N, C-alpha and C positions, 0 to 999 in steps of 0.2 A: 693608944689614944684614938686612932682612926677606927680600930675594930669595935670599940665601945662607943664611938661617936661622942667623945668627951671634948666638947667645943673649946673650953678654956685651955685644955692641955694642947689641943691641936693648934690653936692660935699662938700659944707660947712657943711651941716647937717650930712653927713656920717662921715666927719672928727671929728665933735664934739662928735658924738655917739661912735666912735672908741676910742677917747681920754678918755672916762669915762667907757669903757668896755661894751658898750650896742649896739653892732653890730646888735643884733637880732631885735632891734627897727626899724632899717632901712628896714629890710626885711618885717616886719609887715606893716609899712607905705606904702611901695612900693606895696605890694599885695593889700592892701585896696584901694589904689588909682587907680591901673591899671586893676583890675578885672571887675569893672562895665561895660566897653564897650563890653567885651566878654559876660558877663552875659546878657546884653540886647539882643544880638543875640540869645542866648540860649532860652530866654523867648519869643522870637518872633515866636516860632514854633506853627503852627496852625494844629491840628490833622485832621481837615476837608479838608485841602488843598489837591489838586490832587497829587497823588504819595506818600502822607504821609511822615513818618519818613525816609523811604528809599530815597526818592527824596530830602528831606530837609537836611539830614545829611552832604553831601559833602560841602554845603554852610557854615555850622557851622565850619567844619574842615578847610575850606578855611579861615574863619575869624581868627581862632586860629593860623594857620600857618602865616598869614599876621601879626598878632599881635606879634608873636614870632620874626619874622624877623625885624619888625619895632622897637621893644623894644631893641633887641640886637644891632641894628644899632645906636640908639641915646644914649643908656646907656653905650655902650662900651668905648667911649672916656671920658665919665664923671666919671665912676667908673670902670676902667679897671680891677681891681682885684676882683670886686664883680659882674660885669654885668652878666656873664654866670650863676652864682649861683642864682642871683635874678630872671632872666628870667625863669630858670628851676623851681624855687620855685613858680613862678606865674602860670606856666602851671600845676604843681601838684595841686595847690590850686583850679584852675578852674575845673580840672577833678574830684577832691574830692567833690567839691560843687555840681557838676551836676550829681554825681554818682547815687544817689537814683532815681532822675527823669529820668535819662538815662535808668536805668534798667526797669522802668515802660514803657517808650516809646518803648524800645526794645521788651519787652514781648508783648505789644499790637501789634507791627508791625508783629511779628512772628505769634502770635495767630490769627490775622485777615488776614493772607495771603491767606486764602481760603482753600478749600479741594482738589484743583488740586494736582495731584501727584508731590511730591517734592517741592511744593510751600513754606511751612514754612521753610524748610531746605534751599531752594534757597535764601530766604530773609535773613536768618541768615548769610549765607555765604557771601552774597553781602555786608551786613552791616559790618561784621567782616573784609572783604577785604578792605573796605574803612577806617576802623580804623587802620589796618596794614599800609596802604599807608600813612595815616596822621602821624602815630607815626614815620615812617621811615623819613618823611620830617622834623618833629620836631627834631628828633635826629641829622639829618644833620645840621640844623640851630644851635643847641646848641653845637654840636661838633666843628663847625667853630668858634663859640664864645669862645670856650675853656672850656666847661663844662667837669668835670671829668666823667669817665666811670660810676661810681656808680650813679651819678645824671641822666645820660642818661638812665640808666636802670630803675630808679625810675619813670621817665617821661613816658617811654614806658609802664611800668606796670600799671601806673595810667590810661593811655589811654585804656588799654585792660580790666581793672578791671570789668566794667559793663557787659562784655560778659561771665564772669566765669560761672554763673549759667546756662546760655543758652548752653554753650559749654558742660557742664556736662550732659545736656539732649540730646546731639547730638546723642549718640548711640540709645537711645529710639526713638528719632525723626526719625532717619534713618530707624530703624526697622519698625516703623509705615508706613513710606512712601513706603518701600519695600513691605509690606503687601498690601497696597493700590494698588500698581502697579500690584502685582500678582493677586489680586482680579479683576482687570480690564482686564486681559488677557482672551480673549474668548476661552472657552474650546470646543472641538468638541462634538457634541451631540451624545449621546449613546442611541440607541433604546432599549426599554425594552426587556430583554431576550437575548441580544447579549453578547458575551463573551468579556471581557476586559482583555487583557494580560498585 
């Protein structure tokens, strides 16, 4: 019913589950049915593609945002009291499932940014900026659908989670980049025996 978005069947199923006190089953069925299309997009990443993860990530976030809007739109009239909670749970499930591979892709993107001054830091900040923009958009969609504040926060936290380890390294990364920049500054030549004040 959820896979094919059959509203009448979904409403009937939710009513039956609520009657026997098993509301959690509806959420599990919903997540199981609606996660695969987003997972397909996540799995489509090709590390050898031009631009790598940095160029690919906005497309993934676009897919997630589109899914959130679409899910809220069709589910709202069918399950008005549960739609916002279900869509938020779907997003959290997606970010949780992709967390480990997201961290790996993020680490690879930052470490392979090259030895140009500020390159790794620049890549990290660009990727993080895209996550912030996506989380902001998702929060707006969920807020319009009626999600409670706590769920909005949980979705945003799940979106930011893969960046934690890299952000903790930010200070070290910044120090290394600063050292590289200073090393690249041409110093005036000092002839032997001259006084340097």
